[in-house]
LOTI-273792 format. One record per residue (C-alpha): x, y, z; residue in three letters. Coordinates in steps of 0.001 Angstrom, whole numbers, padded with zeros to 6 digits, always signed. Example, Ala and Ser with C-alpha at 12.3 -4.5 7.8 and 13.67 -1.06 7.14 Angstrom:
<sites>
+012300-004500+007800Ala+013670-001060+007140Ser
</sites>
This chain:
<sites>
+147458-038597-108290Met+149278-035033-110078Asn+149880-032065-107821Ala+146584-029893-109176Leu+144669-033523-108230Glu+146555-033395-104372Ser+145914-029701-103923Phe+142269-030259-104899Val+141720-033255-102751Asn+143222-031567-099638Lys+141703-028153-099613His+138043-029763-100360Leu+139115-031618-096897Arg+140405-028600-095272Leu+137671-026115-096183Ile+135169-028738-095155Lys+137224-028812-091592Ile+137220-025135-091433Glu+133343-024760-092373His+132566-027415-089614Asp+134652-025458-087325Glu+132413-022330-088134Glu+129069-023981-087575Ile+130442-025364-084363Asn+131657-021883-082971Glu+128231-020484-084116Arg+125972-023562-082781Thr+127832-023169-079231Lys+127729-019384-079030Gln+124245-019381-079648Arg+123318-022199-077140Ala+125545-021296-074354Asn+125858-017045-074761Leu+123024-014913-073751Thr+121751-012227-076313Ala+123514-009467-074580Ala+126710-011371-074683Glu+126328-012157-078526Leu+125961-008516-079192Gln+128735-007718-077081Arg+130938-010494-079703Arg+129700-008214-082525Gly+127362-011332-083718Ile+124239-010318-083008Cys+121821-007469-083089Leu+118937-007007-080655Asn+115897-004940-080454Lys+115294-004284-083622Leu+112152-003102-086110Arg+111302-002982-089620Ile+111558+000241-091062Ile+110983-000676-094903Gly+110570-003270-097552Ser+111434-003482-101339Lys+112038-005848-104322Thr+115455-005949-105306Gly+117661-007549-108092Leu+116313-010786-109553Phe+113187-010662-107363Gly+114414-010630-103967Arg+112857-009297-100825Leu+115140-006850-099349Leu+113785-005752-095720Ile+115208-003030-093775Thr+115849-003534-089864Phe+116490-000468-087589Ala+116975+000261-084129Asn+113910+000166-081913Ser+114675+003522-080422Val+113982+006079-083390Lys+117183+007244-085383Asp+119544+005591-082778Ala+122530+003838-084127Ser+123432+000145-084275Leu+125551-001216-081646Cys+129100-002099-082424Ser+128900-005290-084703His+130990-007210-086934Thr+128115-007658-089843Phe+129092-006648-093428Ser+127598-007354-096796Phe+127415-011031-098085Gly+127068-012491-094258Asp+124631-015016-093929Ile+122063-013991-090997Val+119313-015840-089042Gly+116327-013791-087971Val+114445-014718-084807Tyr+111952-012732-082262Arg+113418-010477-079699Asn+112521-013243-076999Asn+112833-016368-078818Asp+116108-017648-080115Arg+114854-020735-080772Gln+112620-020796-083683Glu+114511-018999-086813Gln+111914-017146-088667Leu+114093-016499-091985Ala+117550-016316-093032Ser+119001-014050-095724Gly+122374-012278-097034Val+123336-008839-096132Val+122763-006289-098808Ser+123857-003122-097141Ser+124582-001851-093535Val+125457+001960-092465Asn+125731+003238-088766Ser+121371+003387-088257Thr+120161+000492-090311Ser+121077-002999-091915Ile+119384-004512-094918Cys+118806-008247-095627Val+117864-009356-098934Ala+115614-012729-098671Phe+114898-015342-101645Glu+111317-015656-100876Lys+108386-013863-099152Ser+108270-014153-095518Cys+104874-013647-093820Asp+106731-013887-090174Asp+108419-010745-091093Leu+105274-008748-091955Lys+104712-007953-087961Asn+105951-004541-087984Asp+104950-004198-084359Glu+107434-006891-082549Ile+111147-006572-082284Asn+113996-008844-084026Phe+117151-010488-083705Cys+119752-010600-086017Leu+122232-013346-085715Ile+125011-014176-087869Lys+125110-017664-089315Leu+127982-019966-090897Ser+128289-018679-094667Asn+127217-021253-096929Glu+127274-019401-099456Val+130965-018703-099760Thr+131375-022667-098706Phe+129547-023681-102092Lys+131170-021292-103781Arg+134763-022390-102615Leu+133585-026583-103409Gln+132388-025375-106578Asn+135455-023523-107700Ala+137690-026460-106439Leu+135931-028855-108186Asn+135730-027065-111464Trp+139928-026782-111183Leu+140020-030626-110820Lys+138046-031462-114160Thr+138683-027609-116012Tyr+138524-028218-119937Pro+141775-028263-121504Ser+140559-025331-123930Asp+139461-022951-121481Cys+140275-019687-121259Arg+142412-020267-117830Ala+144260-023413-119105Ser+147443-022221-119404Ser+147391-020081-116459Leu+146388-023612-114491Ile+149163-025377-116211Asn+151900-022776-114873Val+150572-022531-111432Leu+150747-026218-110865Phe+153896-026436-112848Thr+152364-028720-115785Lys+154877-025780-118056Gln+157254-023094-117459Asn+156591-020103-117284Ile+156250-018094-120484Gly+158651-015686-121865Glu+158203-011838-120946Pro+156085-010316-123709Leu+158715-007505-126131Cys+156441-004435-125778Ile+158815-002043-127611Pro+156196+001077-126353Glu+156653+000345-122822Leu+160268+002458-122985Asp+158509+005292-123754Asn+155492+004110-121771Leu+153081+007115-120473Ser+151815+007351-117165Phe+148462+008164-115840Phe+150089+008831-112707Asn+153074+011159-112816Ala+154057+010812-109430Lys+155109+007123-109760Leu+158225+006434-108265Asn+161007+004028-109753Glu+160204+001123-108343Ser+156595+001773-108736Gln+156971+002279-112723Lys+159258-000909-112821Glu+156007-003074-111497Gly+153533-001568-113872Val+156081-002452-116848Lys+157009-005757-115452Phe+152852-006748-114918Ala+152351-005432-118755Leu+155183-007767-120244Lys+154313-011233-118243Gln+152307-013999-119890Arg+150771-015618-117088Glu+151578-014226-114004Val+152928-011665-112151Ala+153476-010374-108087Ile+153555-007017-107107Ile+155031-007101-103636His+153985-004149-101680Gly+155356-003399-097881Pro+153976-001347-095808Pro+153293+002271-097097Gly+154989+001609-101003Thr+151682+002553-102607Gly+150802-000921-103879Lys+147192-000537-104596Thr+148548+003019-106580Thr+150730+000694-108600Thr+147901-002006-109406Leu+145370+001024-110355Val+148103+002295-112781Glu+148582-001323-114342Phe+144544-001445-114507Ile+144312+001837-116418Ala+147301+000628-118885Gln+145841-002717-119460Ser+142178-000803-120415Val+144271+001428-122333Lys+145352-001402-124700Lys+142170-003060-125186Gly+142080-005594-122066Asp+138839-006198-119876Arg+140033-006758-116625Val+138469-008768-113268Leu+139522-006559-109761Val+139140-008536-106854Cys+139822-008379-102960Ala+138920-010457-100288Pro+137286-007710-098496Ser+134562-005040-099242Asn+136929-001991-098445Val+139664-003034-100197Ala+137322-003499-103256Val+136055+000098-102730Asp+139381+001670-102503Asn+140240+000459-105519Met+137164+001686-106813Val+138041+005068-105703Glu+141832+005192-106862Lys+140186+004132-110644Leu+137565+006810-110172Ser+140430+009319-109606Asp+142023+008674-112916Leu+138916+008974-114534Asn+138370+005582-115716Met+134641+005541-116184Lys+133362+002006-117926Asn+133688+000101-114730Met+130870-001670-112471Val+131210-002673-109055Arg+129355-005756-108377Leu+127370-006046-104926Gly+126869-002920-102446His+129792-000489-101054Pro+130710-001001-097734Ala+131058+002644-097345Arg+127312+004060-098338Val+129028+007779-098964Leu+132137+006707-100698Ser+132510+007763-104331Gly+132040+003767-105289Ala+128234+004299-104538Gln+127662+005617-108783Gln+129628+002748-109542Tyr+127616-000152-108039Ser+125532-002376-110293Leu+122020-000925-108592Asp+123280+002562-110247Ala+124226+001657-113148Ile+121253-000198-114180Leu+119085+002275-112819Ser+120570+004278-115950Arg+120058+001906-118232Ser+116683+002091-121069Asp+115064-000869-119417Asp+115280+000768-115719Tyr+111722+001970-115868Lys+110165-000765-116815Leu+112202-002931-114637Ile+111052-000158-111855Asp+107163-000432-112761Asp+107521-004230-112455Ile+109117-003967-109116Arg+106395-001538-107580Lys+103950-004399-108362Glu+105238-006908-106746Ile+105936-004545-103520Asp+102326-003743-103587Thr+101241-007432-103738Ile+103742-008238-100881His+102538-005697-098733Lys+098484-006724-099074Ser+097382-009122-096406Arg+095616-010907-099204Ser+098977-012077-101337Ser+097848-015722-101129Ser+095331-014983-103406Ala+097844-012788-106217Leu+100629-016262-105938Lys+099975-016991-109680Gln+100285-013317-110534Glu+103526-012532-108100Leu+104822-015731-109843His+104452-014324-113676Leu+105893-010538-112471Leu+108640-012254-110929Val+109415-014130-113825Lys+108850-011054-116143Glu+111590-009370-113707Leu+114187-011930-113908Lys+114235-011901-117677Arg+114443-008429-117934Arg+116932-007909-115402Glu+118964-010588-116675Lys+119172-008973-119995Lys+119980-005745-118213Ala+122774-006934-116462Leu+124116-008777-119479Tyr+124185-005733-121553Glu+126144-003708-118076Cys+128753-006044-118004Leu+129727-006656-121232Arg+130308-003387-122021His+132356-002782-118717Ser+135611-002964-119131Lys+136370-002995-115401Ile+134210-005351-113571Val+134879-005000-109321Leu+134139-007894-106991Ser+134860-009703-103689Thr+136731-012937-103986Leu+133144-014511-103041Thr+131011-012255-104746Gly+132321-013391-108364Cys+131176-016671-108183Gly+129868-018422-111226Ala+126660-019227-109862Asp+125708-015103-108924Gly+126223-012043-111147Val+128840-013107-113277Leu+126947-016195-114115Lys+126202-014880-117455Val+129745-013996-118739Ile+131111-017489-116943Ala+128399-019247-119439Lys+128850-016985-122613Ser+130574-018516-125684Thr+131693-015064-126987Asp+134954-014351-126647Pro+134297-010505-126599Asp+133158-011286-122839Asp+136046-012611-121765Tyr+138125-011260-119130Phe+141968-010647-120265Asp+143273-010542-117082Val+142290-011257-113214Val+143679-008942-110721Val+143726-009907-107099Ile+144696-006949-104257Asp+145632-008074-100809Glu+145973-011711-102141Cys+148276-012492-099333Ser+145156-012086-096815Gln+142945-014639-098868Ala+142995-018456-098880Ile+144128-019604-102332Glu+140750-021660-102373Ala+138908-018454-102755Ser+141292-017021-105422Cys+140253-019993-107756Trp+136989-018369-107977Ile+138123-015575-109951Ala+141063-017157-111956Leu+139135-019426-113944Gly+137681-016291-115717Tyr+140976-015330-117914Ala+144469-016669-118801Ser+146325-014426-116932Lys+146702-012987-113269Cys+148354-010328-111373Val+148298-010890-107805Leu+149082-008161-105062Ala+149831-007790-101530Gly+152680-008619-098640Asp+153027-012122-097062His+154911-010513-094409Lys+151720-008500-092894Gln+147989-010063-091652Leu+147204-013968-093047Pro+143776-015016-093912Pro+141704-015497-090873Thr+141025-019281-090160Ile+139176-020592-087402Leu+140180-024289-087388Ser+143799-024706-085886Glu+143908-028084-087598Lys+143265-026761-090915Ala+145520-023865-090744Ala+148301-026340-089764Lys+147774-028766-092728Glu+148310-025925-095193Gly+144770-023823-095596Leu+146808-020785-094488Asp+149139-021002-097147Leu+147963-018309-099403Thr+148954-018283-103596Leu+151456-015789-103120Met+153626-018074-100885Glu+153317-020905-102578Arg+154202-019160-105832Leu+157045-017888-104177Leu+158339-020948-103180Ala+157609-022477-106375Leu+159568-020043-108261Tyr+162453-017593-108465Ser+161285-014835-106974Pro+163266-012640-109689Glu+161043-014431-112427Ser+157558-013574-111081Ile+157785-010804-108612Met+158914-007282-108140Arg+159289-005606-105102Met+158364-001628-104137Leu+161078-000186-102045Thr+159977+003307-101434Ile+157619+004219-098725Gln+155633+007025-098065Tyr+154231+006449-094692Arg+156649+006266-091864Met+159438+008141-089873Asn+162628+006379-090796Glu+163242+005140-087380Gln+159781+003796-087159Ile+160264+001841-090314Met+163568+000449-090161Thr+163037-002417-087585Trp+160394-003554-089705Ser+162872-003025-093289Ser+165651-005242-091322Asp+163433-007877-090268Lys+161260-008604-092634Phe+162424-006831-095904Tyr+165983-007582-096224Glu+166470-004148-095145Lys+165299-002831-098359Lys+162760-000477-097730Leu+163844+003236-098131Val+161711+006456-096514Ala+161143+008900-098890His+162499+012518-098306Ile+158866+013959-097612Ser+158619+011443-094198Asn+162005+010545-093884Ile+162249+012757-091042Ser+158540+013560-089936Ser+157578+014422-086558Lys+155043+015943-084235Leu+156695+018660-084329Ser+155929+019266-087730Asp+151971+019280-086681Ile+152823+021129-083204Ile+156016+022606-083490Pro+156219+023302-079078Ser+155888+019523-079334Leu+159285+017563-079614Asp+158918+013877-079356Ile+160936+011334-080278Glu+159354+009296-082800Pro+159645+005578-080983Leu+158776+005755-077544Leu+158505+002505-075040Leu+156819+002271-072037Ile+157774-000633-069958Asp+155553-002161-067062Thr+158196-005374-066273Ala+158686-005132-062637Gly+155731-002868-062074Cys+153314-005874-060932Phe+151005-004820-064001Met+149931-008334-064930Thr+147197-009589-067403Glu+143717-010376-066302Leu+144212-013816-065179Asp+140664-014829-067058Val+139669-018110-068589Glu+141574-019969-071402Asp+138858-019798-074325Glu+138504-015876-073457Glu+140258-013107-074700Ser+142926-011261-073171Lys+142876-007883-071045Gly+145725-005842-069075Asn+143913-003094-066950Glu+147325-001054-066009Ala+148141-000880-069762Glu+144393+000143-071005Ala+144962+002863-068378Ser+148416+004091-069214Ile+147390+004508-073115Ala+144525+006463-071663Ala+146379+008672-069905Leu+148938+008877-072653Tyr+146522+009758-075105Ile+145107+012546-072664Gln+148687+014155-072626Lys+148922+014166-076383Leu+145492+016021-076801Ile+146390+018205-074284Asn+149298+019228-076140Tyr+147309+019662-079178Gly+147303+016394-081019Ile+143683+016188-082780Asp+142185+012810-081393Gln+141496+011511-085175Lys+145052+011271-085778Asp+145577+008756-082669Ile+144777+005197-083380Gly+145108+002701-080602Ile+145879-000908-081598Ile+146031-004028-079696Thr+145877-007375-080605Pro+142905-008603-078215Tyr+139461-007621-078148Asn+139038-007841-074391Leu+141532-005110-074349Gln+139803-003054-077368Val+136894-003094-075206Glu+139132-002107-071889Leu+140474+001119-073227Ile+136942+002140-074853Arg+135889+002223-071400Asn+137985+004427-070538Arg+138310+006578-073487Ile+135129+006247-075220Ser+133217+008850-073567Glu+135603+011892-073716Lys+137052+011304-077291Tyr+134514+009383-079192Pro+136670+010153-082312Asn+139601+008419-081368Leu+139945+004616-082804Glu+140619+001451-080945Val+140762-001278-082824Lys+142312-004668-083077Ser+145269-005087-085436Val+142550-006859-088137Asp+140817-003296-087981Gly+143845-001363-089065Phe+145475-003331-091934Gln+145859-000503-094694Gly+145296+002107-092294Arg+147426+004925-091047Glu+147535+007628-088087Lys+150082+010025-086981Glu+150196+008422-083806Val+149835+004643-083057Ile+149855+003501-079362Ile+150085-000511-079389Leu+149258-002392-076297Ser+150965-005693-076201Leu+148862-006777-072884Val+150504-009851-072053Arg+151939-009950-068624Ser+152507-013462-066592Asn+155053-014875-064459Asp+155013-017963-067125Lys+156437-015478-069784His+153588-016632-072522Glu+153003-014484-075341Val+149935-016670-076795Gly+149021-015700-080590Phe+151498-012453-080087Leu+154110-015127-081645Arg+152379-013908-085089Glu+154879-011826-086355Tyr+152772-010777-089336Arg+150522-009022-086921Arg+153108-007297-084992Ile+154287-005826-088281Asn+151272-004670-089553Val+150875-002763-085963Ala+153971-001246-085890Ile+153760-000166-089435Thr+150675+002078-089135Arg+152508+004938-087530Ala+153572+007797-089667Lys+154964+010172-087076Arg+155444+008513-083501His+154869+004943-082142Leu+154441+004153-078173Val+154448+000571-077535Val+153003-000303-074133Ile+154194-003908-072781Cys+156090-005815-070312Asp+159361-006442-071812Ser+160075-009238-069692Glu+157380-011363-070963Thr+156988-010730-074262Val+160962-010863-075005Ser+159916-014830-074621Asn+159597-014512-078096Asp+162370-014164-080781Glu+160762-011110-083342Thr+159002-009145-079895Leu+162770-009511-078443His+164100-007498-081483Ser+161623-005142-081267Leu+161969-004257-077632Ile+166007-003830-077940Asp+165588-002232-081003Tyr+163138+000767-079180Leu+165630+000526-076323Met+168301+001467-078560Thr+166905+003781-080806Asn+164134+005149-078715Gly+162987+006956-075753Glu+162398+004359-072512Val+159629+005022-069870Ile+159417+003082-066635Cys+155015+002083-066407Ala+155708+003270-062843Gln+155841+006857-064120Glu+152115+006694-064038Phe+151382+004831-061088Glu+150146+007948-059093Asn+147569+008398-061795Asp+146285+005189-062417Leu+143627+005726-059390Lys+141817+007720-061434Met+140349+004488-063270Phe+139543+002105-060485Asp+135987+003237-060934Asp+135968+001860-064677Ile+133795-000965-064272Glu+134796-004413-066688Arg+133262-005957-069329Pro+130421-008319-068238Pro+130640-012214-067829Asn+134212-012309-067551Leu+135179-015842-066602Arg+138540-015605-064407Phe+140375-018710-063341Lys+139816-018067-059220Cys+139568-021161-057296Lys+137619-020083-054706Ser+136137-016297-053870Asn+136558-017036-050048Asn+140131-018274-050166Lys+140521-015036-052198Glu+138919-013060-049365Lys+140913-014815-046638Glu+143966-013787-048629Arg+142889-010246-048691Thr+142513-010206-045179Lys+145581-011871-044520Leu+147571-009884-046364Ile+146229-006428-044785Lys+146636-007909-041274Lys+150436-008618-041941Glu+151108-004983-043651Asn+149157-002995-040580Ser+150991-005352-038320Lys+154350-004845-039460Gln+154766-001693-041420Lys+157916-002951-043286Leu+159300-001555-046088Thr+158418-003390-049750Glu+161223-004173-051996Ile+160572-007101-054022Phe+159700-010133-051653Thr+156622-008795-050471Glu+153276-009256-052588Pro+152075-006450-053447Ser+148844-007725-054961Thr+146352-010718-054563Ile+147584-011724-058212Ser+151155-011449-056978Glu+150667-013645-053767Tyr+149179-016402-055701Asn+151894-015983-057824Arg+154594-016516-054854Arg+152420-019334-053583Glu+152582-021060-056955Arg+156224-020794-057527Ile+156767-021882-054008Lys+154735-024973-054047Asp+156610-025757-057406Lys+159690-025692-055622Phe+158745-027382-052304Arg+157462-030260-054598Lys+160941-030669-056129Ile+163270-030598-052699Leu+160349-033011-051146Leu+161013-035381-053793Glu+165050-034743-053634Phe+164848-035728-049756Ile+163065-038731-050743Lys+165392-040528-053127Asn+169151-040968-052650Glu+170733-038138-054077Gln+172755-035979-051978Glu+172921-032553-054240Ile+170356-031051-056153Tyr+171439-028328-058531Ile+169020-025576-060116Phe+169729-024421-063233Pro+170984-020617-064426Pro+167900-020029-065702Gln+166232-019242-062480Leu+165277-015464-062178Ser+166553-013641-058761Ser+162952-013738-057583Phe+162770-017714-057945Glu+166370-017870-056096Arg+165053-016394-053209Met+161718-018642-053190Ile+164197-021868-053485Val+166214-020429-050478His+163027-019874-048308Glu+161905-023259-049262Val+165450-025027-048384Ala+165563-023314-045371Glu+161924-024568-044630Glu+162888-027900-045245Leu+166056-027953-043213Asn+168738-028359-046186Leu+172043-026566-046889Ile+171611-024422-049742His+173859-022133-051752Gln+174209-020297-054806Ser+177129-020078-057054Lys+178679-018786-059799Gly+178391-015183-061569Asn+175426-013486-064070Ser+174138-016023-066735Glu+175887-019033-065032Asn+174669-018694-061746Arg+173307-022067-060002Val+171650-022670-056696Leu+173104-026050-055021Glu+170979-027775-052610Val+172379-030369-049719Lys+170911-032988-047452Lys+172001-032010-043878Leu+173672-035409-042895Leu+173523-036584-039050Asn+177331-037052-039161Lys+178282-033877-039470Gln+177582-031095-036800Ser+176218-027751-037583Ser+180037-026292-036827Thr+181055-028325-040182Asp+178400-027634-041658Leu+178292-023687-041596Ser+181931-024100-043149Ala+180528-025488-046139Gln+178216-022161-046965Val+179987-018908-047856Ser+179848-015293-046936Glu+178030-014606-049686Glu+175092-016958-049299Asn+174747-016121-045742Tyr+173985-012174-047003Asn+172008-013472-049932Glu+169673-015227-047532Arg+169665-012924-044624Ile+169792-009597-047106Gly+166852-007785-048491Pro+165266-010979-049867Phe+164425-012591-046801Asn+161193-010854-045201Val+161597-011693-041896Glu+165382-010817-041712Ser+164473-007546-042819Asn+162479-006122-039883Lys+163379-003728-037862Arg+162036-002131-035311Tyr+162597+002428-035635Glu+161329+004119-032795Ile+158233+005854-035053Asn+157075+001744-035862Asp+156953+000811-032047Val+153147+000518-031266Lys+152546-002722-029785Val+153119-004263-026303Ala+156124-005621-025218Thr+155261-009202-025321Lys+154510-009166-028969Asp+157798-007781-029456Leu+159577-010392-027243Ala+158352-012522-029208Ala+159381-011015-032277Lys+162659-011120-031432Ser+162800-014866-030681Lys+161082-015533-034309Val+164354-012998-035737Ile+166874-015113-033626Ser+165503-018676-034723Lys+165898-017108-038451Glu+169063-015951-038419Ile+170167-019118-036465Lys+171558-020587-039958Arg+174833-022630-040832Pro+177988-020061-041287Glu+181577-019736-040024Lys+182020-020446-036816Lys+183110-017058-035527Asp+180429-015345-037355Lys+177742-017329-036130Leu+179082-017033-032421Lys+178865-013395-032555Ser+175578-012887-034625Val+173906-015039-031696Lys+175411-013629-029108Ser+174421-010105-030148Lys+170788-011079-030230Leu+170990-013169-027284Lys+172179-009691-025797Asp+169028-007888-027318Met+166850-010517-026554Glu+167793-010186-023086Gly+167351-006570-022879Lys+164012-006811-024581Val+162869-009382-022000Lys+163980-007136-018749Cys+161565-004349-019974Val+159082-003949-017615Asp+155521-004218-019868Glu+154245-001428-018459Glu+157091+001295-018740Asn+156419+002355-022361Phe+159270+004608-021875Asp+162186+002202-021021Glu+161298+000115-024366Leu+161553+003307-026196Ile+165055+003957-025034Ala+166095+000028-025588Thr+165261-000238-028991Phe+166207+003601-029745Thr+169773+002167-028152Lys+169266-000739-030175Leu+168831+001508-033201Asp+172207+003307-033104Lys+174339+000188-033756Ile+175291-000897-037009Cys+172836-003765-038373Ala+175777-005529-040071Phe+176299-008792-038852Asn+179709-008560-036141Glu+179403-005297-036397Cys+178944-003011-033267Lys+179747+000590-034433Ser+177838+003374-033217Lys+175629+004843-035932Thr+174507+007745-033924Ser+176938+009857-035019Val+178273+008984-038599Leu+175999+006763-040115Gly+173777+005513-043268Gln+170396+004287-043249Ser+169756+002295-046566Cys+166927+002951-048807Ser+166239-000396-049839Phe+166347-002369-046492Cys+165554+000601-044031Lys+168282-000323-041662Arg+171034+001858-040510Asn+174558+001056-040842Phe+178221+002770-040043Cys+179935+004093-042951Ile+181891+000485-043624Ser+179298-001025-044449His+176498+001077-045545Ser+176845+000426-049219Met+174039-001765-050455Pro+176639-004131-052111Glu+178578-004624-048898Val+175495-005322-046275His+173471-007449-048990Gly+170911-005331-051013Cys+173312-005881-054211Glu+170177-006978-056186Asp+168160-004179-054761Ala+170132-001364-055863Ala+171001-003128-058915Arg+166942-003038-060097Ala+167095+000410-058936His+169880+001455-061071Ala+168052-000184-064095Lys+164422+001528-062996Ser+166375+004876-063250Thr+168378+004694-066352Phe+165132+003587-068003Arg+163310+006931-066600Lys+166026+009144-067313Val+168575+007862-069682Gly+171306+008031-067541Lys+172683+006847-063689Leu+171836+009248-061370Asn+174649+009896-058460Ala+173564+008454-055034Gly+170789+006477-054193Leu+167226+007321-052853Gly+164334+007991-055106Tyr+163243+011403-056504Ser+160826+013303-054061Ser+158715+014271-057178Gln+157910+012532-060630Lys+158336+014580-063298Thr+155890+013958-066291Asp+158416+012808-069256Pro+156480+015016-071827Leu+156300+017975-069630Thr+160017+017696-068883Arg+160612+017532-072721Lys+158671+020885-073190Gln+160183+022519-070189Leu+163783+021767-071594Glu+162722+022936-075134Lys+161491+026305-073532Gln+164663+026576-071313Leu+166862+026197-074246Glu+164964+028517-076064Lys+164951+031145-073704Lys+168871+030741-073127Val+169255+031227-076675Asn+167011+034410-076829Glu+169029+036056-073742Met+172450+034686-075842Val+170959+036907-078949Glu+170179+040043-076727Lys+173920+039730-075426Arg+175516+039593-079155Lys+173355+042154-079989Ala+174566+044401-077246Lys+178499+043878-078138Arg+179912+046694-080096Lys
</sites>
C-alpha cells in the first residue's frame, strides 16, 4: 500500500470516528438536557415563529424564523451558514418536523433552506424550536473527496500537485519569470518580507506556503498574490475553513478594485461589503433573472396555497424549469468570474461548483487554489478544493489555533495533523515556505515572548507600534504594556464542578470586571477592550458581571478572537486548584493566540502556582514577572464583595458529596472562629473549599503513615517536592500518630523524615534526635493549637474553659526536645496552669490580672524576659517577645515572613523596611496616575524657579 492509499484509508476511518462522536454528543445533549440548557450552550433556539418564506436557488424552500417577541434579538447561539438544523414544535422535542440547512443568520432572524415543501411548517400560529444537528453534508463531502483522491485519474488537472504532496515526484524547479524583478505591486505599502512571499508564491510550480505569525499581514499578502495571478490571466479558487475568513478575503479584494469575483454561499456579515459579490446578488443582475424571479413567485404562490396538492404537477414542472434556467445562469456567472470564493466544504463537487467540476472545457478550469487559515482545517477538508487545480498556495500559522476536533481518539491518531504541518515535515521549509517577519499589531514587549517561544526570535515590531501604549490614546494614562494579576496564595480557587462541565473561577471573573471598570473610568472606550478566556463557563461568569453596564465589551473564548485584535486584552486563565491541574491550557497554540490579540496593553489574571505546572505557561509567567508589572490579587479583595449577589449560571453540577456535610463543616468553622478569635496565618482555612482541601491532604498523608506503621520500615522519608503547607500537614498527622518527625535540608533539598517511636527508648533519648529547628517549626506559626494566645481583649469566656484550654496547650507542647529545654517548657507551662486554676471562677478581675501578667513575659520557650517595657509583638503570630527573640526568623515565623516579603515585592516591586502591612491599600492604577501628576507638578515648579533666576 503506497503513501496515498494509506493516507486515504486512515482518514476515512478517522472522519468516521469524528462524525460518530458528533452524533453521540448531539444525541446525548438532546436526551439529557433541557431546552433552556441547550439554548445556554448555543445549540438551540427556542420560541421562534415563522415570519416569511420564499423560493431560493434550485427551487429550495427558504423559511425565515424570528423571535416570538416582535423585533427582539435572538439569544446568543453558535448557528452559522451551512449548519444542519432540526425543526421541532417548541413544546415537543420528540418529533422532528423537518431538517434543513442554515442559509443566512442575522441578529433578529435565521433563514433555513429546505429541499422540499413541508406542510407541518405552514402553521404560523405556533412556536418552533431549532436544534443544531450533526452535519451529514460535510461528512459526505469529506468522504467523497477522499474517495476521489484514492482513485483520481492520472490525466486530471491536479495530478502533478497530488504526486508532489504525496512524494510520488519531487517539487518542480521554480519558474523563471524576469518580470518579477520589477514587479509593480497593487498594494504599495507591502514590506520586504510580504513582497518576497508574493514573488515566491508566483514562482512555485505546485505548492507554496506563506507562514503568517500574528499581525504580520498574511491575508494582505495573499490578496496581493491573487491580484497578481489574475493580472497574468489565471483563474483562482479562494477557500477558507470559515465564512468570516472568506468574507475578510472578499472585502480586501474589493479594496483593490477586483471586479470579476463571486462569493459562493451566504456572507456571514449581512452589512458587509461581501454582499454585492454573493452569488444571489450577481444572479439578480443577470439577463435571465427576470424570468427566474417570475418562476419563483409562481412557486411561492403554490406553496402558500392550502390546496397545493391539486397543483403538484404544475409545481413539479415549475421547479424543473427553474433548475434548468438557474443552472444555465450559474454556469455563465462562474465561467466569467476570475475569482471564486467559498468555504472549503462549500466548494464540493456535488454543490454549486458541480458545473465546473464536470466541465471538459479547459477554460473553465482553475489555475490555482488558495487556502487561507489552512492551519485551522483538517487535511481531508482541504482535498475538497485541491482537486480543482494543478497548483496550491497555503497560508496560515501552525503555531496558532488548530482544527476543532471533538473526538480525542481521532485527534491522537492524526486527524489534527494539518496539511501545512505535514508538508513542512515532508520538505525543507526553504523549498516550500516563506515566513512574514514584520508585525503591525503589538507593542514590542507584548510580542517578544511569542516571538522567542514560537517563531525563533524572528518577529520584528514595526516602527509604528514598537512602543505603542495606552498613553497614546489617553495621555494621562501611563500604564505598562504587561500586567500580571497573580491570585496565588489568595484562596481564589476555581469552581469545583463535575469533570464534563466547563471550568470557571468567580474571583478571576470579578477581578476582570473591576479592572475593566477602572480602565473605562480612565477614558478607555469599552469597544477597545476584549476579554479572552479558554472556558465557556468563565465567559458566562464574566458576562454576568459586566454585560448590563458595558454591553459593547466583547467577552469570548480563544476561538472567538482568532484573527482579531484589541487595544487592551484581559486574559483569565481560570485554573487554580490544589492538584495544579491545567487541563487543556496545555494547548500552547491557544495561549499564543490569546496573548497576541493585544495591541497596547495585556493583562493576565491567573494563579501562577497552578499554571506554572505547564512548561509553556511557566515561561509566560516568568516573562511577565521579569518584564511587566505584577499585582497580587489581594489588592482587589475588598472590592470583590460587590459581586457577592451575582447569580451563577443555572444547572451547574458541583462535586460536593453532601450538602448536609457542607453545612456541618460551615457551622463548625464559624463556631471555632467565634470561640478562638485567632489571627489566621496560613493553616486556618478561610473558605469551605480550603477546609475540604486541607482534609483531603490530611487523609492522604494519614494513609501513607498508617501503612508505614504497619510495615517493618523504621524510617519513612517524604520527598523535597512537598510544599511547606504539605510538610506542616505531615507534622500534624505524625504528631497525632505518636511518630518522630523532622525536616532536614534547605530550600529545594528539604525532606521530611518520619521515625517510629521505639518502646525501648525513653522520651529523653528520643528528644535528642529532634533538632531545635524542628521544634520551632512544629510549635511556630504552622501549628494552630500552639499559636493560641490569650490577650486581655480576647478574654470573654469562663475560667473553666480557659483552664481546659491551658491543659490542651500543655499537652500539645509536650513533644520530644532537648532535655533541658523540655524541662523549662514543662515547668513554665505548669506554673501557668497552676495560676489559672487558682483563680476564683467568680472573680473576673483576678482572671484578667493573671493573664495580663502572663502576657508581659516573652512567648519564646525558656525565655523569662519581661516585655512590658522593652518588647515587640509579632505581626504574624500576634505574640509578645523580648527584643532578642522578636525577629520572626528567631521565634519560628520565618515562613510567614518570607511569604509576606514575597507578597510585598509583587505589590510594589521592592521590599519595604519593617514588618506589618500598610494600613491602606492604594489602587495600583491610581498610584501610577498620582505619581505622574506629582512628577509633572515638580517639573513645573522647577521650571518656574529656573525662570526667576537672572
